[in-house]
Residue frames as a rotation matrix with the C-alpha (Angstrom) as fourth column:
MET 1
0.299 0.764 0.571 60.36
-0.828 0.506 -0.244 4.86
-0.475 -0.400 0.784 -9.75
SER 2
-0.772 -0.566 0.291 61.24
-0.364 0.768 0.528 1.28
-0.522 0.301 -0.798 -10.37
LEU 3
-0.728 0.425 -0.539 59.40
-0.483 0.240 0.842 -0.86
0.487 0.873 0.031 -12.88
ARG 4
-0.660 0.500 -0.561 57.78
0.632 0.773 -0.054 -3.05
0.407 -0.390 -0.826 -10.23
VAL 5
-0.593 0.414 -0.691 56.38
0.423 -0.570 -0.704 0.04
-0.685 -0.710 0.163 -8.42
SER 6
-0.714 0.337 -0.614 55.12
-0.655 -0.632 0.415 1.53
-0.248 0.698 0.672 -11.71
ALA 7
-0.710 0.413 -0.570 53.41
-0.101 0.742 0.663 -1.75
0.697 0.529 -0.485 -12.59
ALA 8
-0.634 0.486 -0.602 51.74
0.773 0.411 -0.483 -1.90
0.013 -0.771 -0.636 -9.08
VAL 9
-0.644 0.351 -0.679 50.52
-0.089 -0.916 -0.390 1.69
-0.760 -0.191 0.622 -9.41
LEU 10
-0.704 0.397 -0.589 49.06
-0.689 -0.181 0.702 1.00
0.172 0.900 0.401 -12.84
LEU 11
-0.686 0.436 -0.582 47.41
0.309 0.899 0.310 -2.20
0.658 0.033 -0.752 -11.67
ALA 12
-0.638 0.453 -0.622 45.88
0.657 -0.101 -0.747 -0.39
-0.401 -0.886 -0.233 -8.70
VAL 13
-0.646 0.419 -0.638 44.53
-0.449 -0.885 -0.126 2.37
-0.617 0.205 0.760 -10.90
LEU 14
-0.676 0.450 -0.584 43.02
-0.482 0.329 0.812 -0.09
0.557 0.830 -0.005 -13.39
VAL 15
-0.658 0.458 -0.597 41.41
0.648 0.749 -0.140 -2.08
0.383 -0.479 -0.790 -10.59
GLY 16
-0.705 0.272 -0.655 40.21
0.386 -0.627 -0.677 1.06
-0.595 -0.730 0.337 -8.92
THR 17
-0.725 0.349 -0.594 38.66
-0.660 -0.600 0.452 2.36
-0.199 0.720 0.665 -12.26
THR 18
-0.659 0.475 -0.583 36.99
-0.100 0.714 0.693 -0.95
0.746 0.515 -0.423 -13.00
VAL 19
-0.606 0.451 -0.655 35.49
0.795 0.381 -0.472 -1.23
0.037 -0.807 -0.590 -9.49
ALA 20
-0.686 0.337 -0.645 34.27
0.013 -0.880 -0.474 2.34
-0.727 -0.334 0.600 -9.62
GLY 21
-0.702 0.417 -0.578 32.64
-0.690 -0.197 0.696 1.75
0.176 0.887 0.426 -12.93
CYS 22
-0.628 0.484 -0.610 30.91
0.364 0.875 0.319 -1.31
0.688 -0.022 -0.725 -11.60
VAL 23
-0.562 0.436 -0.703 29.57
0.704 -0.195 -0.683 0.57
-0.435 -0.879 -0.197 -8.52
ALA 24
-0.747 0.306 -0.591 28.38
-0.433 -0.897 0.083 3.48
-0.505 0.318 0.802 -10.79
ALA 25
-0.730 0.498 -0.468 26.23
-0.362 0.300 0.883 1.00
0.580 0.814 -0.038 -12.81
GLY 26
-0.921 0.329 -0.207 24.25
0.372 0.594 -0.713 -0.01
-0.112 -0.734 -0.670 -9.66
PRO 27
-0.386 0.827 -0.409 21.25
-0.120 -0.485 -0.866 2.45
-0.915 -0.285 0.286 -9.78
ARG 28
0.395 0.774 -0.495 18.55
-0.719 -0.075 -0.691 1.65
-0.572 0.629 0.526 -12.33
ASP 29
-0.685 -0.666 -0.294 20.41
-0.708 0.515 0.483 -1.50
-0.170 0.539 -0.825 -13.38
GLY 30
0.048 0.800 -0.598 17.08
-0.702 0.453 0.549 -3.54
0.710 0.394 0.584 -13.28
PHE 31
-0.095 -0.110 -0.989 18.11
0.455 0.879 -0.141 -5.58
0.885 -0.464 -0.034 -10.25
LEU 32
0.608 0.334 0.720 16.74
-0.578 -0.435 0.690 -5.01
0.544 -0.836 -0.071 -6.76
THR 33
-0.147 -0.770 -0.621 19.71
0.210 0.589 -0.780 -6.09
0.967 -0.245 0.075 -4.55
LEU 34
0.639 0.255 0.726 19.19
-0.633 -0.362 0.685 -6.55
0.438 -0.896 -0.070 -0.77
SER 35
-0.156 -0.735 -0.660 21.69
0.105 0.652 -0.751 -7.88
0.982 -0.186 -0.024 1.67
GLY 36
-0.964 -0.265 -0.010 21.98
0.015 -0.016 -1.000 -8.62
0.265 -0.964 0.020 5.37
SER 37
-0.655 0.741 -0.148 18.96
0.444 0.219 -0.869 -7.79
-0.611 -0.635 -0.473 7.46
ASP 38
-0.443 0.495 -0.748 17.45
-0.706 -0.707 -0.050 -5.74
-0.553 0.506 0.662 4.53
ALA 39
-0.644 0.111 -0.757 16.92
-0.586 0.564 0.582 -9.07
0.492 0.818 -0.298 2.69
THR 40
-0.912 0.368 -0.181 14.92
0.401 0.706 -0.583 -10.62
-0.086 -0.605 -0.792 5.67
GLU 41
-0.515 0.814 0.271 11.32
-0.127 -0.384 0.914 -10.44
0.848 0.436 0.301 4.82
PRO 42
-0.434 0.521 0.735 8.53
-0.875 -0.048 -0.482 -10.22
-0.216 -0.852 0.477 7.38
PRO 43
-0.862 0.098 0.497 6.73
0.109 0.994 -0.006 -13.46
-0.495 0.049 -0.868 7.90
THR 44
-0.770 0.627 0.117 3.67
0.161 0.014 0.987 -14.39
0.617 0.779 -0.112 5.70
CYS 45
-0.487 0.670 0.560 0.43
-0.856 -0.494 -0.154 -13.12
0.173 -0.554 0.814 7.10
THR 46
-0.993 0.068 0.101 -1.54
0.030 0.940 -0.340 -15.73
-0.118 -0.334 -0.935 8.84
VAL 47
-0.119 0.972 -0.204 -4.99
0.153 -0.185 -0.971 -14.15
-0.981 -0.146 -0.127 8.52
ALA 48
-0.729 -0.004 0.685 -6.34
0.678 0.138 0.722 -14.70
-0.097 0.990 -0.098 4.94
ALA 49
0.350 0.834 -0.427 -8.17
0.574 -0.551 -0.605 -11.49
-0.740 -0.034 -0.672 4.11
PRO 50
0.511 -0.099 0.854 -8.08
0.751 -0.432 -0.499 -9.06
0.419 0.896 -0.146 1.17
VAL 51
-0.034 -0.669 -0.743 -5.40
0.814 -0.449 0.367 -6.34
-0.579 -0.592 0.560 1.58
SER 52
0.931 0.364 0.028 -6.04
0.330 -0.807 -0.489 -2.82
-0.156 0.464 -0.872 0.54
VAL 53
0.175 -0.933 0.314 -2.91
0.821 -0.038 -0.570 -1.34
0.544 0.357 0.759 -1.12
GLU 54
0.437 0.006 0.899 -3.53
-0.364 -0.913 0.183 1.95
0.823 -0.407 -0.397 0.98
THR 55
0.995 -0.027 0.092 -2.52
-0.076 0.352 0.933 -0.23
-0.058 -0.936 0.348 4.04
LEU 56
0.555 -0.826 0.102 0.95
0.806 0.503 -0.313 -0.59
0.207 0.256 0.944 2.51
ASP 57
0.147 -0.414 0.898 1.69
0.113 -0.895 -0.431 3.11
0.983 0.165 -0.085 2.97
GLY 58
0.958 0.117 0.261 3.28
-0.203 -0.364 0.909 4.51
0.202 -0.924 -0.325 6.10
THR 59
0.112 -0.984 0.141 6.58
-0.761 -0.176 -0.625 4.66
0.639 -0.037 -0.768 7.89
ASP 60
0.093 -0.180 0.979 6.06
-0.790 0.586 0.183 1.68
-0.606 -0.790 -0.088 10.10
LEU 61
-0.799 -0.474 -0.369 7.45
-0.601 0.636 0.485 -1.59
0.005 0.609 -0.793 8.72
GLN 62
0.247 0.886 -0.392 4.82
-0.782 0.421 0.459 -4.15
0.572 0.194 0.797 7.71
SER 63
0.031 -0.091 0.995 4.32
-0.866 0.495 0.072 -6.84
-0.499 -0.864 -0.064 10.25
CYS 64
-0.193 -0.135 0.972 3.76
0.189 0.967 0.171 -9.50
-0.963 0.216 -0.161 7.58
LEU 65
-0.834 -0.166 -0.526 3.61
-0.464 -0.304 0.832 -10.06
-0.298 0.938 0.176 3.91
PRO 66
0.060 0.991 0.120 0.13
-0.647 0.130 -0.751 -10.79
-0.760 -0.032 0.649 2.40
LEU 67
-0.802 -0.483 -0.351 1.38
-0.589 0.545 0.596 -13.76
-0.097 0.685 -0.722 0.23
GLY 68
-0.874 0.482 -0.056 -1.32
0.461 0.861 0.216 -15.88
0.152 0.163 -0.975 -1.17
GLN 69
-0.181 0.831 -0.526 -3.91
0.641 -0.306 -0.704 -13.18
-0.746 -0.464 -0.477 -0.55
GLU 70
0.298 0.386 0.873 -5.78
0.918 -0.367 -0.152 -10.72
0.262 0.847 -0.463 -2.67
LEU 71
-0.753 -0.501 -0.427 -4.40
0.524 -0.849 0.072 -7.19
-0.399 -0.170 0.901 -3.22
VAL 72
0.243 0.923 0.297 -7.11
0.958 -0.181 -0.221 -4.68
-0.150 0.338 -0.929 -3.69
PHE 73
-0.822 -0.502 0.269 -6.55
0.556 -0.809 0.191 -1.40
0.121 0.307 0.944 -5.56
PRO 74
-0.713 0.519 -0.471 -8.76
-0.046 -0.706 -0.707 1.74
-0.700 -0.483 0.527 -5.01
ASP 75
-0.498 0.542 -0.677 -10.50
-0.867 -0.310 0.390 1.28
0.001 0.781 0.624 -8.33
GLY 76
0.531 0.732 0.426 -11.72
-0.740 0.646 -0.187 -2.21
-0.412 -0.216 0.885 -7.25
TYR 77
0.407 -0.420 -0.811 -9.17
-0.538 0.608 -0.584 -4.23
0.738 0.674 0.021 -9.31
ARG 78
0.670 -0.169 0.722 -8.02
-0.566 0.513 0.645 -7.34
-0.479 -0.842 0.248 -7.31
GLU 79
0.241 -0.717 -0.654 -4.79
-0.694 0.344 -0.632 -9.17
0.679 0.606 -0.415 -7.84
MET 80
0.996 0.088 0.010 -4.16
-0.074 0.763 0.642 -12.55
0.049 -0.640 0.767 -6.25
LEU 81
0.321 -0.936 0.144 -0.62
-0.946 -0.324 0.001 -12.65
0.046 -0.137 -0.990 -4.82
GLY 82
0.177 -0.357 -0.917 1.58
-0.211 0.896 -0.390 -15.64
0.961 0.263 0.083 -5.35
GLU 83
0.934 0.106 -0.341 2.54
0.247 0.499 0.831 -17.91
0.259 -0.860 0.440 -2.41
THR 84
0.212 -0.955 -0.209 6.15
0.963 0.168 0.209 -16.64
-0.165 -0.246 0.955 -2.69
SER 85
0.312 -0.146 -0.939 7.79
0.123 -0.974 0.192 -13.27
-0.942 -0.176 -0.286 -2.56
GLY 86
-0.437 -0.447 0.781 8.71
0.846 0.093 0.526 -11.59
-0.307 0.890 0.337 -5.91
SER 87
-0.582 0.291 -0.760 6.98
-0.330 -0.938 -0.106 -9.27
-0.743 0.189 0.642 -8.25
SER 88
-0.333 0.587 0.738 4.11
0.833 0.550 -0.062 -9.23
-0.443 0.594 -0.672 -10.76
ALA 89
-0.767 0.306 -0.564 2.46
-0.469 -0.867 0.168 -6.98
-0.437 0.393 0.809 -13.34
SER 90
-0.371 0.745 0.554 -1.05
0.756 0.589 -0.285 -7.36
-0.539 0.313 -0.782 -14.69
ALA 91
-0.871 0.201 -0.449 -2.68
-0.409 -0.803 0.433 -5.52
-0.273 0.561 0.782 -17.58
PRO 92
-0.528 0.735 0.425 -6.34
0.361 0.647 -0.671 -6.55
-0.769 -0.201 -0.607 -17.38
GLY 93
-0.637 0.182 0.749 -7.18
0.728 -0.178 0.662 -4.34
0.254 0.967 -0.019 -20.40
ALA 94
0.480 0.805 -0.348 -8.91
0.873 -0.478 0.096 -1.60
-0.090 -0.350 -0.932 -18.43
GLY 95
0.671 -0.310 0.674 -6.26
0.148 -0.834 -0.532 0.95
0.727 0.456 -0.514 -19.41
PHE 96
0.509 -0.557 0.656 -4.14
-0.860 -0.368 0.355 0.45
0.044 -0.744 -0.666 -16.37
VAL 97
0.021 -0.607 -0.794 -1.19
0.059 0.794 -0.605 -1.88
0.998 -0.034 0.053 -15.36
TYR 98
0.830 0.105 0.548 -0.98
-0.539 -0.098 0.836 -3.09
0.141 -0.990 -0.025 -11.77
ASN 99
0.080 -0.890 -0.448 2.32
-0.115 0.438 -0.891 -3.99
0.990 0.123 -0.067 -10.23
TRP 100
0.911 0.028 0.412 3.59
-0.411 -0.039 0.911 -5.29
0.042 -0.999 -0.024 -6.93
VAL 101
0.163 -0.900 -0.403 7.05
-0.047 0.401 -0.915 -6.19
0.986 0.167 0.023 -5.70
SER 102
0.947 -0.058 -0.316 8.36
0.321 0.160 0.933 -7.44
-0.003 -0.985 0.171 -2.30
VAL 103
0.412 -0.777 0.475 11.27
-0.194 -0.585 -0.788 -5.49
0.890 0.232 -0.392 -0.96
GLY 104
-0.415 -0.657 -0.629 12.65
0.351 0.522 -0.777 -7.50
0.839 -0.543 0.014 1.90
ARG 105
-0.594 0.163 -0.788 12.30
0.794 -0.043 -0.607 -6.15
-0.132 -0.986 -0.104 5.45
TRP 106
-0.919 0.249 -0.306 10.63
-0.264 -0.964 0.007 -3.04
-0.294 0.087 0.952 3.86
GLY 107
-0.208 0.932 0.297 7.51
0.017 0.307 -0.952 -5.09
-0.978 -0.193 -0.080 2.85
LEU 108
-0.155 0.304 0.940 5.46
0.947 0.317 0.053 -4.94
-0.282 0.898 -0.337 -0.32
VAL 109
-0.634 0.117 -0.765 5.06
-0.260 -0.963 0.068 -1.99
-0.729 0.242 0.641 -2.64
ALA 110
-0.115 0.670 0.733 2.29
0.851 0.447 -0.276 -1.75
-0.513 0.592 -0.622 -5.20
ALA 111
-0.691 -0.106 -0.715 1.48
-0.177 -0.935 0.309 0.58
-0.701 0.340 0.627 -8.13
ARG 112
0.285 0.762 0.582 -1.13
0.744 0.206 -0.635 1.31
-0.604 0.614 -0.508 -10.72
ALA 113
-0.617 -0.512 -0.597 -0.16
-0.033 -0.742 0.670 3.04
-0.786 0.433 0.441 -13.96
SER 114
0.593 0.783 -0.187 -2.32
-0.239 -0.051 -0.970 4.22
-0.769 0.620 0.157 -16.87
ASP 115
0.661 -0.216 0.719 -1.51
0.674 0.591 -0.443 3.00
-0.329 0.778 0.536 -20.40
ASP 116
0.546 -0.438 0.714 0.10
0.414 -0.599 -0.685 6.34
0.728 0.670 -0.146 -21.28
CYS 117
-0.187 -0.647 -0.739 1.69
0.926 0.135 -0.352 6.73
0.327 -0.750 0.574 -17.78
SER 118
-0.382 0.090 0.920 -0.09
-0.057 -0.996 0.073 10.03
0.922 -0.025 0.385 -17.12
ASP 119
0.444 0.532 0.721 -1.65
-0.797 -0.134 0.589 8.66
0.409 -0.836 0.365 -13.95
VAL 120
-0.141 -0.611 -0.779 0.57
0.104 0.774 -0.625 6.72
0.985 -0.169 -0.045 -11.49
GLN 121
0.607 0.326 0.725 -0.21
-0.708 -0.192 0.679 5.78
0.360 -0.926 0.115 -8.00
GLU 122
-0.204 -0.671 -0.713 2.28
-0.033 0.733 -0.680 3.92
0.978 -0.115 -0.172 -5.66
TRP 123
0.753 0.410 0.515 1.86
-0.556 -0.023 0.831 2.49
0.352 -0.912 0.211 -2.19
GLY 124
0.560 -0.522 -0.644 4.44
0.550 0.815 -0.182 1.23
0.620 -0.252 0.743 0.17
HIS 125
0.595 -0.448 -0.668 6.99
0.590 -0.321 0.741 2.14
-0.546 -0.835 0.073 2.83
PRO 126
0.893 -0.247 -0.376 9.09
-0.368 -0.883 -0.292 5.12
-0.260 0.400 -0.879 1.74
GLU 127
-0.082 -0.991 0.108 12.37
-0.707 0.134 0.695 3.23
-0.703 -0.020 -0.711 1.85
ALA 128
-0.149 0.114 0.982 10.88
0.464 0.885 -0.033 0.30
-0.873 0.451 -0.185 -0.18
LEU 129
0.863 0.466 0.195 9.69
0.399 -0.395 -0.828 2.79
-0.308 0.792 -0.527 -2.84
ARG 130
0.547 -0.749 -0.374 13.21
-0.736 -0.643 0.212 4.53
-0.399 0.159 -0.903 -2.80
ARG 131
-0.343 -0.751 0.565 14.94
-0.334 0.659 0.674 1.20
-0.878 0.042 -0.477 -3.32
VAL 132
0.260 0.452 0.853 12.53
0.697 0.524 -0.490 0.14
-0.669 0.722 -0.179 -6.17
HIS 133
0.983 0.129 -0.127 13.03
0.016 -0.758 -0.653 3.44
-0.180 0.640 -0.747 -7.88
GLU 134
0.239 -0.966 -0.096 16.85
-0.752 -0.247 0.611 3.09
-0.615 -0.074 -0.785 -7.46
ALA 135
-0.424 -0.389 0.818 16.89
0.039 0.894 0.445 -0.29
-0.905 0.220 -0.364 -8.92
PHE 136
-0.283 0.430 0.857 14.23
0.864 0.503 0.033 0.15
-0.417 0.750 -0.514 -11.73
GLY 137
-0.904 -0.120 0.411 13.89
0.278 -0.895 0.348 3.91
0.326 0.429 0.842 -12.07
ALA 138
-0.797 0.594 -0.109 11.03
-0.270 -0.511 -0.816 6.29
-0.540 -0.621 0.568 -10.94
ASP 139
-0.128 0.788 -0.603 8.87
-0.990 -0.136 0.033 5.14
-0.056 0.601 0.797 -13.84
TRP 140
-0.925 -0.345 0.160 9.11
-0.356 0.933 -0.050 1.41
-0.132 -0.103 -0.986 -12.85
ALA 141
-0.290 0.908 0.303 5.24
0.180 0.363 -0.914 1.11
-0.940 -0.210 -0.268 -12.74
CYS 142
0.384 0.492 -0.781 5.02
-0.614 -0.496 -0.615 2.45
-0.690 0.716 0.112 -16.32
ASP 143
-0.593 -0.801 -0.081 7.34
-0.618 0.388 0.684 -0.10
-0.517 0.456 -0.725 -17.96
ASP 144
-0.769 0.383 0.511 4.61
0.478 0.876 0.063 -2.60
-0.424 0.293 -0.857 -18.63
ALA 145
0.245 0.907 -0.343 1.97
0.338 -0.411 -0.846 0.18
-0.909 0.091 -0.408 -19.24
THR 146
0.147 -0.121 -0.982 3.77
-0.683 -0.731 -0.012 1.75
-0.716 0.672 -0.190 -21.98
ALA 147
-0.881 -0.473 0.002 4.55
-0.357 0.667 0.654 -1.62
-0.310 0.575 -0.757 -23.55
SER 148
-0.548 0.758 0.353 0.87
0.598 0.650 -0.468 -2.53
-0.585 -0.045 -0.810 -23.50
ALA 149
0.355 0.568 -0.742 -0.18
-0.097 -0.767 -0.634 0.70
-0.930 0.297 -0.217 -25.17
ARG 150
-0.488 -0.565 -0.666 2.06
-0.690 -0.218 0.691 -0.10
-0.535 0.796 -0.283 -28.26
């Protein structure tokens, strides 16, 4: 084998190893990455009304995002969503942390976690929840709960 061919093979192996290492770091890296049509969010809801988190469940895509509206949790806690998509966590001191995050075309997901993370409830399209778990881990709703308990 010539020196040029050996150098080319070595370079290809190094590049391949580096790329594979970068791809392997994707899940649970703390970044929710959406591309193409997955990044296109539904339009903002035009009817201003409180939105129950239970309505986020289901296999149908959400027709609109309730930005700028109140998100209502089963225990009565209400969180005013911002005017733009993103995420938020609130710890009102009642022993629970409330989270929400927008997940592109998959809509909004919400969660409620107790301070010790023994009680976690999540709402949202199954694909949205899968992507949130892939990016932040299955215990994403507990991250702020366990920090507030310390």
